[in-house]
N, C-alpha and C positions, 0 to 999 in steps of 0.2 A: 588574467589576459583572456581575450575571446578564444573560443575553440570553434571547431567547424560546425557545432550545433547550438552553441550559447554565446551570447554577445555581451555578457556581464562583465564588469571590471573585476579586478583581482580581489577586491574586499566587499563585493556586492552581495555575497551570500552569507547568511548565517550558518553556524555551526550545525543546525538542526534545519531540516527541510521536510515539509509535507509534500507528498506527492500523489495526488489523483492522477487518473488517466486523461482526463479531459481537461484541456487547457482553460476552457470556460469556466469548469468548476473550480480550477485553481483561481481564477479571478474572483469568483464568488466567495471562496473561503478566505482570500486575502482581505477582501472588503469586510467580511463578517468578523474577522479575528483582529485585524490590525488598522486602526484609524490612521496610522501614518504609512501604509503600504505604498510602495512605489514600484513601478514596472522597472526590472532590471535586464529583461531579455525577452525577445519575441521572434527569433529565428524560427522560419518556416510555420509561423503561427504558434509555436509553442511558448506560452506565457510563463514568466517567471516573475515573482514579486518578493520584496524584502521589507521587514519592518519590524515592529515589536508587539507582543502579545501580553496582556497583563494577567497574571495567575496569582491569587491571593494577595494582591497588593503590590506585587512585584512585577517589573517589566522584563521580558526575556526576548533577545532577538530571534526572529524566526523568519524563515523563507518558505515560500509555497510555489511549486513548479509542476507543471504537467509532464506526464511521461508517454503519452500516446498509448496505443493499444498494442499488446503483446509483448512477448520477452525481448525479442530483439531491440525494439525501441527503448523499453525501461532500461535495459542494460547500457545503452549508449549514454543516456543522460545520468544514470547513476555511476558510470566510469568517469564521465568528465567532471561530475560534481566532487566525487571523491579524490580524484587524481589531480585535478587542475585547481580546483577551487577550496580545498581543504575541508570539505564538508565531513562531520563526524558521524552523523546518523541521518537516516531517511527512513520516514514512516509512510508507507503507502496507505492512502484513505481511499477505499473503493468499494465496489459492490461484488457480491458473488452469489452463485447459485447453491443453494442448499442441497446436500446429499444425505447426511444422516437423518434417521427417522425422528431424532428429538429436536432437529433445527427447524425453527419456524421463520417465515417471512417477516422482516422486521428485526430480528436477533441480530446481534453484533458478534462476530468472530475474531479473536485474537489469534493469528495463524502462527503457531510454534514452529512448524515446519511445513514444508512443501514438496510433496510429490511431483513428478512432472514426466510428461510424454515427450518433452522437448529434448533436442541435442544441447541445449546452451551449456549444460554443467557436466556433460557426458565425459569430456576429455580433460577436466581440470586436473585430475590426479590419476596418472597411468595405472591402470589395473584396479580402480577403486570406483565403486558407485558412490559419488559424492552426495553427502547428505546436506540438503539445503534447510538450514534452520535459522531461526530469528535469533535476535539478541536477548538472552535471558533478562538483562537488566531492563531493557525496553518493555518486554512482555510483562515483566513484574509490575513495572510502573503503571502500565494500561490496566492490568488486573486490579491493582490497588485503588484504581479511580472508578471502578465499575458501578460504584453507587450514583455517579453522575448520569448514568443512562436511565432514562425514565420510560422508554419504550421498548418491549421486547427483553430477552434474557441476553447476558453476556457469557460466551462460550470460549473455551481455549482448547486448541488441538490441532492436528494436521489438516492442511488443505492440499488441493492439487491445482497445478498451473499448467493449463493445456495450450497447445499451439493452435488447435482448431476450435473456432466457435461452434460451428454446426456439425461437425463430423466426429463421431465417437466410434471407437472400436467396440463391437458387441460383446456385452458382459464386463466392460470396463467399469461403468458406474457402479453396477452391482458388486464388483469385487472391491472397489474403493469403499463403498458403504460398508461391507462386511469387515473392512479393516479399519473402521472407525474415523474415516475421512469426513471432515464436517462440511466442506463447501469446495466450489471449483471456480477458479478465476484464470487469468492469463498473464500475470506478471511476476508473483512473489518469488518463485523458485530462482529466477534469473537476478532478481534484486538481492537475495540472500546470498548467492554465489558471488556476486560483485563485492558485497560488503566483506565477505570472508576474505576475498582476494586482496583487499586493501586494509584489512585489520580493522574495519570500521564496523558500525551498528546499523541493523535494519530490521524493520517490522512491518507486518500488513495487519490493518485493522479494517474490517468489511463488513458492510451492512448486507444482509441477506435480502436480495431483492425479488427472487423466485425460487422455486424448489423444482428439482429434476424429477422427482418421484411423484409428488403432489403439487400440481401448479394451479390449484383452484384459487389461491389467494396471492398470485403473483402481482408485484407492483407495477403500476402503469409507468409510462416513459417519463411523466411529470413527477410522479413520487421516487422515481430513481434519482432525479436530480435534486430533490428537496429533503428526503428523508435520511439525511446523514449526520444528524446532530449528535446522537449517541457515540458514533464511531469518531466522529471528529473531537469530541471531548476527550476520549481515551487517547487519541493521536497526540493531542496537545500535551496531556499529562506525561506521555512518554518522551515527546520531544522536549519538555521543560524540566525532566526529572534530573 
């Protein structure tokens, strides 16, 4: 049944949902992957589509829906998809800024865990600093499909989900880099927390679009919208595993 933020019917979503931030990117992904894609929700311009994707000759049900920018927005849609529509797994397909020295623009990061400066997970367990981690099964499925990525390298490891896009505490990025953090984005930690809350699965697969230390090869705005084929291939592998 419809929720305050999703207008789809009770059976309109597949068990697996790909979730980019941008609703227009969700539309492009749906058109690219699913010849039978149909619009199932467009509340507040947040587009969601369902159809089937073919993998190795087998058709799999799949949905694609935008999350908006930031952890509060992503957590709203993830909560409603898990709780009201019975979705079992959500794979975020997005971009991130590189942090680690070995990360290059164009690489794909499978985010196995997500640090955060947000309060989104702070009070989940009294007296505990909640560890926002991805589903091992989804991460393993994405890693197993890494040969499908033809541009850049595929990396696995922790990322960080920040609430502020432009403002950073002095020394934060350097500290994250020193502790092996691969990249920075704005949604994964909350998504992982919601998945854990409902006993479901979540993963973030991210294309490195810029680098916070070496910005000499940052992607253009157009590149950010088109150079996500590698991350998408890994996300589909996880979704259909």
